[in-house]
Structures are given as C-alpha cells and as structure tokens.
N, C-alpha and C positions, 0 to 999 in steps of 0.2 A: 277618413273624415276627421275633423278636429275634435279634440276632447282631452280629458285628463285620465291619467293611468298611474298606478303605483306598481313598481317592479321590485320584488323581494329577491335578493341574492343571499341565500341561506347557507351556501357552502361554496368553497373554492377548490374542492378536491379534484377538479378536472385539470388544474394547472394551466400553463400557458398554451393557448390554442393558436394555430397558424391562421393568417388572414384568408388563406384559400378555403378555410372551413366556415367562413362567416355566413354562407348561404345555407348551411346545414343545421338550421335551428331545430330540426327534428331529432338530432342526436342528444342523448342524455348528457354527454360531456359538455355540450354547448350551454346547458342550464347551470353547470357548476364550474365552467372554465373562465379564464381571464385572457384579455388581449395581450397583457404584458405582466410578467412577474419578475422584477429585477431586484435583486438583493432582498427578496422575501423568500421564506420557506412555506410550503404548503403542509399543514399538519394532516395526518391521516383522517381525522374526524371532521375536517372541513375548514378550520380557520386558516388565515394567512398571517404570518408574523415576520417582521424584519429579522434578518439573520444577525447573530452576534458578530463582534469584531474579531479580527485576527491579531493575536498577540505576537509581537516580534520575539523570535528566539535567538537568531544570530544571522550574520551574513555568511554566505557560503565561502569556502576557502579561496576560490578564484572566481570573481564575478564576471570575468570575461568568457567563462565557459559554462555550459549547461550542466546541471546535475540532476540526478534521479533520486527520488525518495522511495525506499523499500521498507515495508514493515517487518519487524522481528518480534514474535510473541512466544516466549517460552511458556507462559501461562497467562491467565487473565490478569494477574497481578504484576507480572514481570514482562514489560514490553519495551521496545526500543524502536526509534526511527533511524534508519541508516541513510546518511547523506553520502551517496555514491557518486563521486566525481572522477575527473580524469586521473586515473591511477591511484586514487586514495579513497578512504572511507572514514567518515566521522559519525558520531552517535549523539542522539538527542532523546531525552525522555522527560515527561512531566513538564514540558515547556522549557527545558534547560539543556545546555550542552554538556556532554560527559567530559569531566576533567580528571587529570591525574592528581595524585596526592599533592597538596600544596607545600610550598617552601616559604620560609620566613624572610621578610624584607627587613633590612636594618638601616637603610638610608635611601633617599631619593634627592638628587641634587637639583639645584636651580641655576640657570634656566634650562640646562641641557636635558633634564629628566633622566639622568643616569641612575638606574636602579641597582642597589647593592643587595645581593642574596647569595650567601656563601655556598659554593659548590652547586649552583642551580642546575647545571647540565643542559641548558637550553642552547639551541642552535639558531642561527639567523633564519628567519622565515617562520619559526614556530609561533603559534598563537597562544597567548596567555591571558588569564583573567585576574585582575587585581581587585582586592577588597580589604576591608577592615583597617585601612590606613588612618592614622590619627594625624590631624593637621591638614595634610594635602588630600582632603576628602574629594576633590574634583576627579581623582583617579579611581575612586571606589566604584565597584560594580561595572568596570569598563574592560572590554576586550581590547587587546593591542597585539602588535606583531613585533617579535624580537628582532633587534638589529644591533650591530657592533658588539656582538657577544664576546665576552672574555670569561675567565675562570669564575669570577665572583661578581661580575657586573654585566649589565646590558642596557642598551637604550631601547626605546619603544617608538613604534610608528603606528599611525592610524591605518585604516584599511585602504586608503588611497595611496599609501606609500610615503606620506609626509611625516617627518619627525614630530612627535608630541613634545612640545616645549612647555616647561612648567614655570616660566618667569612670572606669569600673571596669577599663578595658583597660590593658595596659602602654603606657608612653609611646612615641610615635613617635620613632624614631632616624634612619632614613634610607631612601632608596630606595622602591621600589614602582612598580607599573604599574597603569593602569586602562584598560580596553578596553570600548567600547560593543558591545552585542549588535546584530548586523547584522539589519536588517529592511527590508522594502519594503512599499509600499501595494499593495493589490489590491482589486477592486471588490465581492467577494462578501460579503453580509451573513450573520450567524450563522444566520438561519432557512433559508438556502439551501445551506449548506455540504455537507450530506449528500446533496444531489441534484445536486451537481457531478459531471460525468463528464470523464475525461481520457484522453489517450494521449500517447506520447512517441516522438520520432525524434531521435536524437543529442542535442544540447543544447537542444532545443525541446520544451516541454510544451504540448500543445493542451488547452484547458480550455473546457468549454461548460456552459451552463445556460439554460433557455428564457426566463429573465427578463433575460439579459445578452447583449450582442453577444459573439460568440466571441472568446476571448483566447489569446495565446501568452505563456508564460513562458520567457524565454531566459536561459541562463547565458553571460554575456560573460566573466566572470572569477570568481575565488574569492569576492570580495565585490562583485561587480557583476552583479546580476540585474535583468532588466527585464520588466515586464508591458506588453503593447500589444494594442490591438484589431487583429484580423486584417483585412487589406485583401485582398479577394478579386479581385485583378487580376493580370495577368501580372507576372513579376518584372522586366521591363524596360519602360521608358516608351515610349509611341508617339512617333513624330516629331511635333513641334509643328506642322508644316505640310508640304505637298507642293507644291513650285513647278513651274510648267509654262512652257515657252517653245516657240512654234511656229516652223517654218522650212520652206523649200522653195519651189517656183515659185508656190504658191497656186492659185487658180482652183477650178473645180468648184462644188459646192454646200456651202459651209461649214456645219458643225453644231457645237454645243457638246459638247465631250468633257471628262469629269471623271475625276480619279484620286485614289486614296488610297494610302498606303504604310504598311508595318509594319516594326518593327525586330526583328532576330534577335539574341538574346543570345550574346555570345562565350563565356560560361561554360557555359550550359545548352542553347543552341540554341532556347530558348523564344521564341515569337513574341508580339510585343506586340499590343495592340488597334490599330485603324486610326487614322491621323491624321485630322484634319478634311479634308473634301473640298477638292480644289484649286480654284483659280479656273477658270472655263470656258476651255478651249482651243478657239477658234473656227477650225475648219479642216476641209477635206475630205481625209481620209486615204486615200481611194480614188484620189486623183490621185498618179501616180507621182512620187516625190521629196518629197512632203509628209511632215512628221514633227512629233512633239511630243517635246521633251526633258523628262523628268520627273525632278526632283531632290528627294529627301526631306531634311528638315532633320536635321542630325546628332544622334545620341543616344549619350550616354556608355555605354560597355560593349557597344555593338553590333558584330556581326561583318559583317553585311550587311543589306540591306533588300529586302522583297518589294514589288512594284509591282502594283496592281490598277486595272482600268479599268471604268467604269460601263457596264453592259449594259442594254438595254431591259428594264424591269420592276423597276428600282430596286436590283439587286444588282451588286456589283463582282466581277469575275473576275480571276484571276491572269494576268499577262502576262510576268513575268520578275523578275529580281533585279538589284540595284545594289550596288556596293561603297561607295556614298556619292556617287559622281559621277553625272552625268546619265545616265538610262536613256532610250534612244531608242525611241519607239513609231512605227513606220512602217506602221501599220495591222495590228497584231498582234491576232488574234482572242482575246478573253479566254476562259480555261478556267473555265467555271462550276461545275466539280466542286471547285474550290478557291477559296473566298471568304474574306475576312479574318475573324478571330475576333471574336465579339460577346460582350460580358460579360452574364452572367445576373443578377447582383446580387440573389440570393434572400434574403439575410440582412440586410435593412434594415427597421428599425422594430419596435416592440413587436408580439409575436405571430409574428415571423419569425426568431427565434433558435433554432438547433438545440440538442437536448438529448442527443445521442449523437455520438461521434466515434471514429474508428480509422484505421488505415492498411491498405490492401489493394492488392496488385499495383502498387506505386509510385504509388498515388493516396491522397490524404487524403479520407476519407469522413465525411459528416455525415448526420444523420437527425433527423426529428421536431421540427418547429416546432409551436407551438400552433395555427397556422392550417393546417398540413399535417402531421398527426401520423403519417402512414404514408409519407411521402416520403423518398427518399434522394438525396443529391447527392455525386458523386465528382469531384474535380478532374481536370484534364487529366493524362494519363499523364506520370509523372516530374516532376510539379510539386506544390507545397505548397498554393498558394492561387489557382491559375488556374482560375476557373470560367467559361470561355469555350467557345462552340460556333460551328461554321460551318454554312453552308447550301449543299449538303446536309451532314449529319453525317459526320464523319470518325472513324476508329477511335480516334484519340488525343484526341478531344474530351471535354469534361466529360460525365459521365453524370448524367442526372436521371430518376428513375423512382419511381413509386408501387408499394407492395405492395397488391395487390387481395386482400381476404379477406372472409369472410362477415360479420365484425364490424370496426368501425372502431376497432381497438385501437392505441394509441400504441406506436411503436418505442421501447424503453427502452435497448437495448444493441446495439452493433455489435461483433462479435468475428471476427477472421480465424482460421480453422482449416480448412485444406485449401481450403474455399470461404469466402466472407464469410457470416457468420451474423447474422441479425437476430432479436433476442429482443423480442417484444412483450408487452403485458399479457395476451394470450390465446393466444399460440402462438409457435412457433419456426420460422424460415424460413431456407432456404439460398438465397443469391444466387450463381448460377454462370454460366459462359459457355456458352451453348447453341450447339452446332455451331461452337465456336471454342476456341482455346487460351487466350484472354485476354478479360478483361472489356472490352467496348466498348459504346457506346451502342446498338448493334444486337443484341449477344449477351447482355447482362445480363438474366438471367431469375430471378425469385423462385419458389420452390417450398416449400410447407408441409412440415415434417418431423414436427411433433408439436403437440399442442394442450394445453399446460400453462400457460404464461405465467410471466413473471419479475417480481419486485418491482424497486425502483429501486436496490438495492445493486449496485455495480459488480462483475461476475463476476470470478473468478480462472481463469487458464489453467494447467492442470497436465497434463503429458505431452501426450496427444492428446485432451484433454477440456476442456470448459468447466464449471466448478463454479459454480452460481448459486442464488440464493434464489428459491423459488417465490412466485408472486404472491399466492396465498392459502394459508393453512395453516401458513406459516412454515417449511416443510421445505426442505432443501438437495437439489439434484438434480445429476446428472452427465449432461451432454450430450456424448457421446463419438463420435468417428469410428471406425467399425468396418470400414472397407475400401471397396472399390469394388463397387457392385451393378450391376444391369442398367440403372438410370437414372442412373448416376454414383455420387458419394460417398454412402455409407450411414452413418446416425447412429442411436445408441440414446439413449433418455432414461430414466434410472433415478432413482427416489427412493432416495437413499443414507442417508436418515434413518429408513427403515422399521423398523429393529430398535431404534431409540432414540427413539420419538415423544415420550416424556416430556420429552426435552430441548428440544422444539420446539413442541409443541401449546400454544396459548395465548400464544405469544410471536411477535415479529417479529425478523428479523435486520437489524442496522443498519450493519454494516461487515464487510469480508471481506478476507483476504490469504492468500497461499500461500507457505510456506517450502519451498524446493527443496533444503534440506540433505540430502545423500545418506544420512546415518545415520538420519534420521527425517524424511521429507517430511510436512509437516503443513498442513492447511487450518485457518486460524484464523478464527473467526466471533464477532463481538460480538453478544450477545443483548440484547433491549430492556430486560431487568431488570438489566443490568450484569454478567452472567456471561460469561466468555470460554470458548467451546467450541473444542475442537481435534479434528481428525480425521486420524489417521495414514493416509496415502493412498499405497498401492502397488498399483494395480489389477491389474498383471500377476501378483501373488501373491494376488489376491483379499483384500487387506487394506484395509478401510475401517473403522477402529476409532475410535469417538468417546470423548472424555474431556472433563471439564469442569474449569474453573479459576476459583478464587475468590481474593479478596484482601481485605484490610481496606479496602474501598472498592468502587467500581463502575467497570468497564471501559466506555469510551465510544467509542474509535476504535482502529484498528490498521493497521499496514502492515509490509511486509517489504522489506529491502534487503540486498544482498550486502556483507558486511564480514568481513575476516579469514578467507576461505575458507568461510564459512557464510552462509546466509540468516538475518538477524537480525530478530526481531520487536520492533517499537516499539509502545507503547500509550499512550493517554491514560487516566489513572485519576483518578477523583474521590475524594478522601479528606477526613476531618476531622482537621485538625492544629491543636492549640492552640485548640480551639473555633471554628476557621474552616474553611469549606468551600473546599478548594483542588483545582485540577486540575493534575496533574503529568504530564510526559512521562517514560516509563521504558523501559528497554531490557532485554530478556531476556538474561541473562548466558549465556555459553557454558557448557556442561556438561562440556567437556573440561578436565581438570586432571591434573597429574602428582603434586603433593604435596597431602596432606590439607588443609594450611592454605590452599590456593588455592581450595578448594571454596566457591562462592558460592550460598547458599541462604536469602537473606533478601529481602523485598520492600521497595521504596522505599529501597534500601540504598546505602551507599557503602563504599569500602575505604580502608585505610591500610596503607602498606608503607614501612618505614624503620627508624630507630633504635628499639630497644625502649622502650616507654612504657606508662604506665597511663592517660594522658589522650588521648582521641580527640576532635578538634574538627571543625568544619565541618558539623555535623549540624543546621543551622538549619531545614532543611525538615522535621525530625521533632521540633521543639520541643514539649516537654510529653508526648511519647508514651513508653509503655513499649516497650522494644526488646530484642532479643536479639543476641548477638555470637558470632562464631566467632573466637577469639583463638589464633593459632598452632595451629589445628586443634582446640581445646577449646571446648566450649559454655559461654557465660556468659550467664545470664539474670538477670531482676530488675533490669535497668538502666532508668533514666529519663533522657531528654535534658533538660538544663537549661543554658540559655545556649549552646545549640548543642554541648554537650559531654557525654560520658559518661566515667565513671571505672571502669577495670577493676580487679579485685582483685589482679592480678599483671601484671608486665611482659610485653608481647607486641610482636612486630615486624610481623606480618601479621594484620590485623584486618578483619572485615567486620561492619558494624552495620546493622540494619534491622528491619523488622517480621517477626514470626514467620509462617511458612507452615505451615498444618495440611493435611497430605496424607493421603489415606485411600483404601484399597482395600477393597471388600466382595465376597465371593464370591457366586455364584449359589446358589440352593437345591441342596443336595447330592442327586445321583442316582448310583446305582451298580447294577451288574448282579447282582441277587440273585433277582429274580422278574420277571414280566412287567410289573410296575408300576415297575421300576427304583427301588425304595425310596420311592416317593411315597405319601403318605397315612399314613405312620407317623411318630411322634415320634422324633427323633434327637438325639444329643449328640456334639459333637466334643471328645474328651478330650485330644488331642495334635495339634500342628501342627509339621510339618517344612518349613522354608523354605530353599531354595537361593538364596543372595544373592551379590552381587558388589560389592566395595568399598563396603560399607554400614555406616552408623552404627547406634546403638541404636534399635530400633523398639519399638512396643507392639503386642501381638497378643491377641486374645480373641474370644469369640463375639459376633456382631453384636448390639448392644444389651445386652451383658453386661460383666463386669469385665475390664479389660485388664491384661496383665502385660508387663513390659519384658524384652526380650532384652538381657542385660547384655553389655558389650563389654570392660571392663577385664580384662586377663589378667596379663601379665608386665611391663607398662609401668612405668617408674620413677615415683616420687612426683613429682607436678607435671607429668607428661607426659600429653598427651592420649591417651585410649584409641584404639587403632588401628582403622581400618576393617576389616571382616571380609569375606572371600571364602570361601564354603563353605556348610555346612549349619548352621542353627540348629534345635535340637530343643526345643520348648516345651510343657510341660504347661499347659493353659488351664483356666480356671474352667468348671465344668459349667453348661450351660444347655440344657435339653431343650425342643425345639420342632419344628415341622413341617419347617423348612427347614435348620436347622443351619448357618447362614451364619457365616463367619469374617471378622473385620475386622483389617486391618493399618494402623497409623497411624505416620506420621513427624511428630513434634512438635518436632524440633530442627533447627537449620540444618546438617544433614549429608546426604550422599547416601544413597539407598536404591535398589537395583535388585533386584527379585525375579525370579529366573529360573524357578522352579518351586515348587509347593506340594503337600505330601502331607498329607491329613487322615485321622486315625484316628477312625473313626465307630462309635459304638454305636447300634444301632437298637432301639427298643422294639417292643412287639407291637401 
C-alpha cells in the first residue's frame, strides 16, 4: 500500500553483499550490508570511508614482465619490500627505493645530458637516482637508466629507452649526487614467481619452488644482501680424520677396531656428521692394560668431540667425549642407543626440491617435492638446515614423514598455528605431537581436519586463523583454531566469501596479504582480472566485510609490512602511461592526517611540500596523463602532465598530484517494517537522503542509476580558501526515480576524504 517510510542505515559492517542475497532480508548482514563498496573501506565499528591514495614508489626494472612483492620484516621497526623479478631482486622501504652510496656529479652537458662523475663504476642498464643538482634542477629527484657508460661519464635514458636530452633544461651550475639502485641476482624466472613460497626467521628468508634448489636470502647489511643455496648439513664441520694409537702389554687375540668422531659446536651444541673411519687399531682390548688412544682432528668452532666405536653389524656406538686431546678406550662397551648423525640429503636433483616451507617448534619444515608430493621434512630441533638422523631415532633427530590420505594430493602450504597445518590440493591436515609435548620422529602424527583444498597463493595468518584461497571456485576461506576438543586442538573451516560470491565466482586469486593495523585490519586479495579485494576482518565482532578496489590500471601483486605504526600495503599496478604499458610499485598512503592539506587521495601520486609555487615537477611517471591535485586542501582538476610538470592556477605550498580515484557506495534494496512483505514487491522512491559524515569533502548523492546531486561544502570560507571538511549531517533532496529497489548511490569524485557514519532514507512507496 502507498505511504511514507524512513529507513535508517546505522552500520555498514556487512560489507558488499551479492545480488543473489537480495531476497534474504531476514539475515542480519542484510541490515548492515551494501550493494556496492568500491574504493571504500569498511571500518570494524560500522562506518564506510573512501580509501587513501597510492603513492608512486618506482617503476619495476622491466615493465614487460611481471614481478612479485614479498615482505621482509627483521623487526617491527626494520622492514623491507622485495621486488622479485625475472632473475633479480630490488628493495623498497618507507615508500622509497633502496640506493647504494651516492657519487658526486661534477658536470652535466647540454644538450646530450652527459653526466660526469669520476670513477662512478656504473654499467649500461643500471638505474640511478639524481638529486641536489644546482642549476639543472629538472633532473632532481629523477630516476634514470645508465647508457654509454665510460670511466668517468655516462648518458641517461628514461624508462622507455629514450635518451634524456637537456637542451631545454636550465644550465648545470654545480653539485649534485647520483646513486645506483641496489639490486642483487636471484634464480627465479618470471613464470615461476607466483608459485614461490617463503618463510622468515630473523634476517633469513627461506624461499622454495619445486623447480629450484631451496634458497636463503640473508640481510648482511643495509646494502648487502646475499642469496645462497641451502646446504642441508650440520652447522659445524666434521673432523677431517680420527687418529688412533694402540698401547699396553699386547697379547691376546688382536682384532681390528675402528672409530669415528663428531664435533660439537661451541655456539649451538649442534653435532656434526661423523669423520671418516679411522685406520684399523689392531689390538685385543680384553687384555688388561691394552688401550687405544683416539684423537679427533681439530675443528674450528668446536667445544668438544664425541667418540664412536664400531660394533658388529656395521653401526658405531657412543663411548665418550674428548676435549680435543686423546680419548682412551680401554675396552669401553659402545652405547648403541646413540649413534653418529647421518645426513639424509633429500633435496638433491630435479624433482627433489620442496615447494612449501615454514618454521615449527624450533625446526625448519619443508614439504612436497615433485617426486614426493605428500612428504614433510623437519630439521633437527633448534637447527636451520640439519637434516640428520641417528639409528635408532632420537627425539631431536630430523623428522621425515608422509601424509597418508585417500588421494595423492600435493601439499601446498605449511602453516604453524597451535599445531603445524598442512594444506593440500584436496584437504587440510593437522600435524601434532601424539602422546607427547613436542614434535619428534616418533610423536609426529597427521590427522585430517577438513576436505576443501587450497590453491597455490600463500595464505595469510590473522589472529588465530589462516585465511587462504580455495583450490576450486576461487573463494576465500577461514581455517580457525576454536579451542581444545576431545582429540586435541579443534579447527573450523568457513567460506567467508559466501555472502559475496559475485566477487569471486569465475575468478582466481593470485596474491594475498594481511594488514594488522588496529583501526582497520584488512585482508587484501589480488584477483585474476586486476581488481584488488579487501575484507575488513575482526572475527571476534563477527566482522568480515568485503570491499573492492579499482584504479586506472590492474593490480598484480601485493604485500604488507609494518611502517610508522601501521601495516602498510604495497602493490604492483600495471598502467598505461604515455602510450606505454608500465608496471609500478605503489604504497597505500596513511589515512591519518591532521590538516586538510595533508589528505592524500590520488593514485600513482606524489607530494610537494615547500615554498609556495605554481609549478610541480618530478611527475615523469605520469607523463601525458590527465591528473588531479589537492593544493593546500583545495581540489584542482583539468591538469595534464607535460615534461614531468603541471602548472597550478594559484600558489600552493602542500600539493598532492595523481590519478583521480572514483569511490562509490550503493545501498541494498530498501526494506522497512510496514507489512509482512517488508515493503518488497512495490515500487518506491527515495526523495531525500540524510547522511551523517565525519571530516568529509563534497560528495555526490542520488538514486542508483539516476541523476546525482552534489553536497556543497563552501560556507563562510574566505575567497581563495579551500572549502572546509564537514562533520555532521548533510540533508539532500535527490532526483526522483521510482523502481522496485529504491537504491541510493554515494560517490566521491575528488581527492578528498569521505567517511559515512550513518544514512537515513526518506522513502515513498507506491501501491
């Protein structure tokens, strides 16, 4: 029946809801969800705010090839983003690219742009960063590529391969520095980058792929990183030999007796492999007074040495320890419960390289070679690379075990969460210590927990859950610890995409990262079509709210690292710049700001702060593009980057320039308590919208699919002053549009913040 109604939307914590759910108005999430959340974030306590912009960091080394971003965190204060490309690795931190020590520039010619820097040591193809040049300031804060390199000079090219000519630049006067972008070689080819798995301990990143021998990336210093193949042997060398000398009265029936020795590390107490067998000691030790003095060869870094004697049957048993001097065997019976460690060497040759890695209970764990897709290997307790065992097995020996299941599904991920979890193509397994407090070769036991399966995207750990991409169907799942059950740890496995399948069906997930920032914890997922999905994740408050993010380009990779008290998102974005396809690394800017002019809401953007000016330079990465600026808090559009520069219509001292971000919210179909049908099945019109906002710029509001109107902001500001951000209610009459759903759309088209706290709709219903 016709009538008037008011609909209060007091929270948006349900996130984006799929159209297939529109009939389920009985669900709680339908009271807090939205039909579309594009370039908005959902805050855990209910508001929706447009995301901050992405700051441009640098172009990748070769824009014709994909790259992968991998986080490196030595501590909460020392983090790095690794740009892992085809055969190389570069480093970025705090929104900047890691550089080598700078060299002094003494001249730059015109028009050739020949740079003079004595003994620079650069090679053709190296990337360099120029700055602090007096006179030819057009080259300051610019990255370039070295060409025509000679002992003391070189020319520079832009990223497209064209020479940078300086004929139109100001003349060089003096000074300036040039610094090479730091990079190292690594073995992984472009085609394999997104199947690389990794884990970190302190300053060592373990990296695996089934096509390559496992590697370690070590940070030795700020600009000293090394990649090496992991050697799976004890951390201390064995004695090169074990010497023997017989003594005593002799007699009896002499027999050949053999010995080996091992070294014990002074730093870790780790035991080496055995030395070569000693020469035969021909003596009868049953004769009183006969003995053999056993002397291990000295090993650097050793504390002491274990001595083993050969027992019938081919095994050596422990007989005692030496401090490096001769150990006397006067017929000591060997202890066959302690034999010298023997190396397993499982990761040798094609088909024998692991594809998953993690740390668990002071062991480094590996899994799934091509030849043994369901096997796990864990190093000796408290060691990184020691894959040795003794006969019989001891508790601290390396662990080798297969997961027996109904299907031969490859292990794709190892994740420590209460117990060690193994995610295979077809199911999820818990590896726990049966009848023991610790994982040992005897206690390690696998037990199936669920049968869903994971794809090859490295999962993210959030609170007490593992968030991972499902093997088939493209959905994201939550594998969460739920407490202790009768059989030990209990886990649940939930599809957390179930209310937003339209964001996942028909796509695959290609990369994933989790931001732990307390104000808004978000799981970020790169979708196969280049859309970036976000999910605000606070499971304790039942908040799992999806939102989607687009830009003028395609997202390809993502990672999060801690910087400045927040977990910061870095992405690789493919864009078209000046008719060239480029891939750039960009950093999501903080949304925390005190003054309006500090708000950063442009993509691929850069900032200027200094003396008031109308000329903003250094925008070479946006050459030829139409851009928008926020200049001292005021929006300036209609700008085009020419020669790396834009010109503002008025002086400004704080300026952010970049690509516009179009952010949009759409409400779900209107329902209200008027009859048993809750207003469904009748045409409706929203004639007025009331929005409670916080520190927000001018937005556009209107019926979904209809004409939009702007919420004006200018009030009592002085001429030439930017309109102030608004906190409070906006009351807007909107254009009529009668339809079955009466949806409302809110858009932010300018580089300003918008936070919507609540929305009230005045609805007229037809008959």
